[in-house]
C-alpha positions in Angstrom: 0.0 0.0 0.0 2.8 2.3 0.9 4.5 1.7 -2.5 1.3 2.3 -4.3 0.8 5.6 -2.5 4.4 6.7 -3.3 3.8 5.8 -7.0 0.5 7.7 -7.0 2.1 10.7 -5.4 5.0 10.6 -7.8 2.6 10.4 -10.8 0.6 13.3 -9.5 3.7 15.3 -9.0 4.8 14.6 -12.5 1.4 15.6 -13.9 1.5 18.8 -11.8 5.0 19.6 -13.1 3.8 18.9 -16.6 0.9 21.2 -16.3 3.1 23.9 -14.9 5.5 23.4 -17.7 2.8 23.5 -20.3 1.3 26.7 -18.7 4.8 28.3 -18.7 5.3 27.3 -22.3 1.9 28.7 -23.2 2.7 32.0 -21.5 6.1 32.1 -23.2 4.5 31.5 -26.6 1.9 34.2 -26.0 4.7 36.6 -24.9 6.6 35.8 -28.0 3.5 36.4 -30.2 2.9 39.7 -28.4 6.6 40.7 -28.8 6.5 40.0 -32.5 3.3 42.1 -32.9 4.8 45.0 -30.9 6.2 48.0 -32.8 9.5 48.4 -30.9 11.6 50.4 -33.3 11.5 52.8 -36.2 9.7 51.2 -39.1 8.4 48.3 -37.1 9.5 44.8 -36.1 11.8 44.2 -39.1 12.8 47.8 -39.6 11.5 48.0 -43.1 7.9 49.2 -42.6 6.4 45.8 -43.5 3.3 44.4 -41.6 1.9 40.9 -42.0 -1.4 40.7 -44.0 -4.5 41.0 -41.9 -8.1 41.8 -42.9 -8.6 43.3 -39.5 -6.3 46.3 -40.1 -8.5 49.3 -41.3 -7.8 50.7 -44.7 -10.5 53.3 -44.5 -10.9 56.0 -41.9 -11.8 59.6 -41.3 -12.4 61.9 -38.3 -15.6 60.0 -37.6 -14.9 56.5 -39.0 -12.8 53.7 -37.5 -11.4 55.9 -34.8 -10.9 53.9 -31.6 -9.6 56.9 -29.7 -7.7 60.1 -30.2 -5.8 62.2 -27.6 -4.0 65.5 -27.6 -0.2 65.3 -27.6 1.5 68.2 -25.7 4.3 70.1 -27.5 5.7 69.3 -30.9 7.5 66.4 -32.4 7.7 64.3 -35.6 8.7 61.0 -33.9 6.7 57.9 -34.6 4.8 56.0 -31.9 6.6 53.0 -30.4 4.4 50.3 -28.8 5.2 47.5 -26.4 3.6 45.8 -23.4 0.4 47.9 -23.6 2.3 51.2 -23.7 2.9 53.8 -26.4 6.1 55.9 -26.3 6.5 59.3 -28.0 9.1 62.1 -27.8 7.9 65.7 -27.7 9.4 69.1 -27.2 8.2 72.5 -25.8 10.1 75.2 -27.7 8.9 78.0 -25.3 10.1 76.1 -22.1 12.9 74.5 -24.1 12.1 71.0 -22.7 12.5 67.6 -24.4 10.4 64.8 -23.0 9.4 61.1 -23.4 5.7 60.4 -23.1 4.0 57.2 -22.2 0.4 56.5 -23.1 -1.9 53.6 -22.5 -2.2 51.5 -25.7 -5.9 50.7 -25.1 -7.2 54.1 -24.1 -4.6 56.7 -25.1 -4.5 58.0 -21.5 -1.2 59.5 -20.6 0.6 57.4 -18.0 3.6 59.5 -17.4 5.9 62.2 -18.8 9.7 62.2 -18.3 11.4 65.5 -19.0 15.0 64.5 -20.0 16.4 67.9 -20.9 15.8 71.6 -20.4 17.6 74.3 -22.4 20.4 74.3 -24.9 18.2 74.3 -28.0 19.9 75.3 -31.3 19.0 78.8 -32.4 17.7 77.5 -35.7 16.6 74.2 -37.3 15.0 73.3 -40.6 11.3 74.3 -40.9 10.3 70.7 -41.4 12.3 69.5 -38.4 11.4 69.7 -34.7 13.4 69.3 -31.4 11.8 65.8 -31.0 11.9 64.2 -34.4 13.8 61.1 -33.3 11.8 57.9 -32.6 12.7 56.0 -29.5 13.8 52.3 -29.5 12.7 49.7 -27.0 14.8 46.7 -25.8 12.9 44.6 -23.2 12.1 47.0 -20.4 14.4 49.7 -21.7 13.3 52.8 -23.6 16.1 54.5 -25.4 16.0 58.0 -26.9 18.3 60.6 -28.4 17.9 64.3 -28.3 20.0 67.2 -29.8 20.8 70.0 -27.3 23.8 72.0 -26.0 25.6 71.3 -29.2 25.7 67.6 -28.8 23.7 64.3 -29.2 22.6 63.0 -25.8 21.3 59.5 -25.0 18.7 58.7 -22.4 17.7 55.2 -21.1 14.6 54.9 -18.9 12.5 51.9 -17.9 8.8 51.3 -18.8 7.7 53.3 -15.8 9.7 56.4 -16.6 12.6 55.8 -14.1 15.9 57.1 -15.3 18.5 54.3 -15.8 21.3 56.3 -17.4 21.9 59.5 -19.4 25.0 60.8 -21.1 26.4 62.9 -23.9 27.2 60.7 -26.8 29.1 63.0 -29.1 29.3 66.6 -30.3 27.2 67.5 -33.2 28.1 70.2 -35.7 26.3 70.6 -39.0 27.3 72.5 -42.2 23.7 73.8 -42.2 21.4 74.9 -39.3 18.9 72.0 -40.0 19.1 70.2 -36.6 19.4 66.5 -36.1 17.3 63.8 -37.8 18.5 60.2 -37.2 16.6 57.8 -34.8 18.5 55.3 -32.7 18.2 51.5 -33.1 19.0 48.5 -30.9 20.7 45.4 -32.1 22.2 42.6 -30.0 22.3 44.6 -26.8 23.8 47.6 -28.5 22.3 51.0 -28.7 23.4 52.3 -32.1 23.4 56.0 -32.9 24.4 57.7 -36.2 26.3 61.0 -35.9 27.0 62.1 -39.4 28.1 65.6 -38.8 30.6 68.2 -40.1 33.3 67.4 -37.6 33.8 63.7 -36.9 31.0 61.7 -38.6 30.6 58.3 -37.0 28.4 55.4 -36.0 28.5 54.8 -32.3 27.4 51.8 -30.3 26.7 51.9 -26.6 25.7 49.1 -24.1 22.0 49.2 -23.6 22.1 48.6 -19.8 25.0 50.9 -18.9 25.5 53.4 -21.7 29.2 52.5 -21.9 30.7 52.8 -25.3 31.3 49.5 -27.1 32.6 50.6 -30.6 32.8 53.6 -32.9 33.0 53.4 -36.7 34.6 56.3 -38.4 32.4 57.6 -41.3 34.8 60.3 -42.6 34.8 60.7 -46.4 36.7 57.7 -47.8 39.8 58.3 -49.9 38.9 58.6 -53.5 35.2 59.4 -52.9 34.4 62.7 -54.5 31.7 65.1 -53.4 30.5 68.4 -54.8 30.7 70.3 -51.6 32.4 67.9 -49.1 29.5 67.8 -46.7 29.6 65.0 -44.1 26.3 65.8 -42.4 23.5 63.5 -43.1 20.1 62.6 -41.5 19.4 58.9 -42.2 18.4 56.3 -39.7 20.4 53.0 -39.9 18.8 49.6 -40.0 19.9 46.0 -39.3 18.9 43.5 -42.0 19.3 39.8 -42.4 20.6 39.9 -46.0 23.4 38.3 -47.9 23.7 35.4 -45.5 24.5 37.7 -42.5 23.3 40.5 -40.3 24.2 43.8 -41.8 24.0 47.3 -40.3 23.0 49.4 -43.3 23.2 53.2 -43.5 23.3 55.8 -46.3 24.8 59.3 -46.3 28.2 61.0 -46.6 28.5 60.2 -50.3 27.9 56.4 -50.0 25.8 53.5 -48.9 27.7 51.2 -46.5 27.3 48.0 -44.5 28.8 47.3 -41.0 29.0 44.4 -38.6 26.5 45.5 -35.9 28.4 43.6 -33.2 31.8 45.1 -33.9 31.3 48.2 -36.1 33.6 46.7 -38.8 32.9 48.0 -42.2 31.8 45.2 -44.5 31.5 47.0 -47.8 30.7 50.4 -49.3 29.5 51.8 -52.6 29.9 55.5 -53.7 26.7 57.4 -54.3 26.3 60.6 -56.4 24.7 62.5 -53.5 26.2 63.8 -50.3 23.1 63.8 -48.1 20.5 61.2 -47.4 17.5 61.1 -45.0 15.7 57.9 -45.6 16.3 54.4 -44.1 17.7 51.8 -46.5 15.5 48.9 -47.6 16.4 45.5 -49.0 15.1 42.6 -51.1 16.1 39.1 -50.2 14.9 37.6 -53.5 17.5 39.5 -55.5 20.0 40.0 -52.7 20.2 43.8 -53.1 19.9 46.8 -50.8 18.4 50.0 -52.0 19.0 53.6 -50.9 17.9 57.0 -52.2 19.5 60.5 -51.6 18.9 64.0 -52.8 21.5 66.6 -52.3 23.1 67.9 -54.4 22.2 65.1 -56.9 19.1 63.0 -57.2 19.7 59.2 -57.2 18.2 56.0 -56.2 20.6 53.0 -56.3 20.7 49.3 -55.6 23.8 47.5 -54.4 24.7 43.8 -54.1 24.5 42.7 -50.5 27.1 39.9 -51.0 30.0 42.0 -49.7 31.3 43.2 -53.1 29.6 46.6 -52.9 28.8 46.2 -56.6 26.3 48.7 -58.0 23.4 46.8 -59.6 21.2 49.7 -60.9 20.6 53.4 -60.5 18.2 56.1 -61.6 17.7 59.9 -61.2 14.8 59.8 -58.8 14.9 61.2 -55.3 12.9 59.6 -52.5 14.6 62.0 -50.0 13.1 62.6 -46.6 10.9 59.5 -46.6 12.0 55.8 -46.8 10.8 53.3 -49.4 9.1 49.9 -49.2 9.9 46.5 -50.8 7.1 44.1 -51.4 7.5 40.7 -53.2 10.6 41.8 -55.2 9.4 45.3 -56.1 10.4 48.7 -54.7 7.7 51.3 -54.0 8.9 54.9 -53.4 7.2 58.3 -53.1 9.5 60.8 -54.8 9.4 64.6 -54.8 6.2 66.3 -56.0 4.4 63.2 -54.6 5.1 60.9 -57.6 4.9 57.3 -56.6 7.2 54.9 -58.4 7.4 51.1 -58.7 10.6 49.5 -59.7 11.9 45.9 -60.0 14.3 45.4 -57.1 16.4 43.0 -59.3 17.2 45.3 -62.2 15.5 48.7 -61.5 13.0 48.4 -64.4 10.3 51.1 -63.9 7.0 49.3 -63.7 4.8 52.4 -63.3 4.7 55.8 -61.8 1.7 57.9 -60.7 1.2 61.3 -59.1 -0.3 61.5 -55.7 0.5 64.7 -53.9 3.4 66.4 -52.2 5.3 67.4 -50.3 5.9 64.2 -48.2 8.0 63.4 -45.2 6.4 60.3 -43.6 7.6 56.8 -44.7 5.2 54.3 -46.2 3.8 51.3 -44.4 3.1 48.0 -46.3 0.2 46.0 -44.8 -0.1 42.7 -46.7 -0.7 43.6 -50.3 -1.5 47.3 -49.6 0.9 50.2 -49.2 0.0 53.4 -47.3 1.6 56.7 -48.4 1.0 59.8 -46.4 1.5 63.4 -47.5 2.3 66.4 -45.3 -1.3 67.6 -45.7 -2.6 64.6 -43.8 -3.9 62.6 -46.8 -3.1 58.9 -46.9 -3.2 57.1 -50.2 -3.9 53.4 -50.1 -2.6 51.5 -53.1 -2.4 47.8 -54.0 1.1 46.4 -54.2 0.7 45.5 -57.8 3.8 45.8 -60.0 1.7 45.4 -63.2 -0.4 48.6 -62.8 -1.2 51.4 -60.4 -4.3 50.5 -58.3 -5.7 53.2 -56.1 -7.9 51.8 -53.3 -8.8 55.1 -51.6 -7.6 58.3 -49.9 -8.1 58.9 -46.2 -7.7 62.2 -44.4 -6.7 63.2 -40.8 -5.4 66.5 -39.5 -3.8 69.5 -41.3 -0.2 68.3 -41.0 1.4 64.9 -41.0 5.1 64.3 -40.7 5.4 61.2 -38.4 5.3 57.7 -39.9 2.5 55.3 -38.9 2.9 52.4 -36.5 0.8 49.2 -36.8 0.2 46.9 -33.8 -2.5 44.3 -33.0 -4.6 45.2 -36.1 -4.6 48.9 -35.2 -2.9 51.9 -36.8 -1.4 54.6 -34.7 -0.8 57.9 -36.4 0.5 61.3 -35.2 -1.0 64.4 -36.9 -1.5 68.0 -36.1 -4.4 70.4 -36.6 -4.5 74.2 -36.7 -5.9 75.8 -33.7 -5.6 79.5 -34.3 -2.0 80.3 -35.1 -0.6 77.2 -33.5 -0.6 73.5 -34.3 -2.1 71.1 -31.8 -0.9 67.5 -32.2 -3.0 64.4 -31.8 -2.4 60.7 -31.7 -5.1 58.6 -33.3 -5.7 54.9 -32.8 -7.5 53.5 -35.9 -9.3 50.2 -35.8 -12.3 48.4 -37.1 
């Protein structure tokens, strides 16, 4: 009888352990699913503005249609919303008080949870009319929220937790531009490294810091390479880097300073580079795994979009004289979609650059497109969003939606909802709003 009881107890214990393990695994799988659906960095989970197809994401909206909630956003900023663990993070700035802050909103209601002022004073005397003092989108790594701001003549990094508690803050590098345009590059996180681009007139560089401590890990010199010719010698650029799985490896891709280049995100080692005809770039590079190419576009002083082999050779594959400048592009099923100046949307073959079609929407434009399944959303600065079908054979307009009077921030998509930051005129000032759009 004793042996039977021991066997029974052992069996029950094993069953209990099994249930606990299954429960833990289920929770882990749910957490992984939630993590994949979160929008934790500039241009989303993969850094290229691509969202998995879902019939539950709204493609039609207005002020009174498919609006789950909208809330006022204090101050001004062009950063995009970042979403994780039920929270939305935005940067904003108050030019009168000269403060720069990180905001945290509730994902379900838009209610403001907390505000963390990370700097006061030291604003540059002048920036570009399309820039703000809070244009950089934050990056999230686990329970760390990482932001960069330009003030007191330098780029500063701030790390806070999900509840707004300061973990570390430091000056990353001096920033000096050939023009009083301000700073434009958002930070990214890869492999525990907080990566910041500082393409400036003095010492252009890529800089990687430890996420948890803020200590420097590596610096990659981005001075003008020997033999690379520029029209004016500018080394200030405004692009945001991206880490892509392409060419059989992880590559840190960035454009600007007269070239497109690839680096090892763990060490900062330059893997390859290819000269461009322009000095200045603003958009984030995109890539196509099918043809193994990366694509970039720049605009000053020369217009050019170019594709480069991602195999380490730096070989130029194709080029054209189109400028998709402030905004990034999107690659869907082997085709590149880009909104160029004057609002003309182009579709090219990623493999050889063949123009498939082009069609005028409207300009100017600053927000980067978002691809949701077989639809691509392009937003103009007037607040109009054109929804087109990702069809390389012909231009297919689905509809045009409108929100606000001014739209510079790129959209975020999370759990079948679209989050978009726009501004409306209220007298002589602009009041910003964050909308949550859903069916």
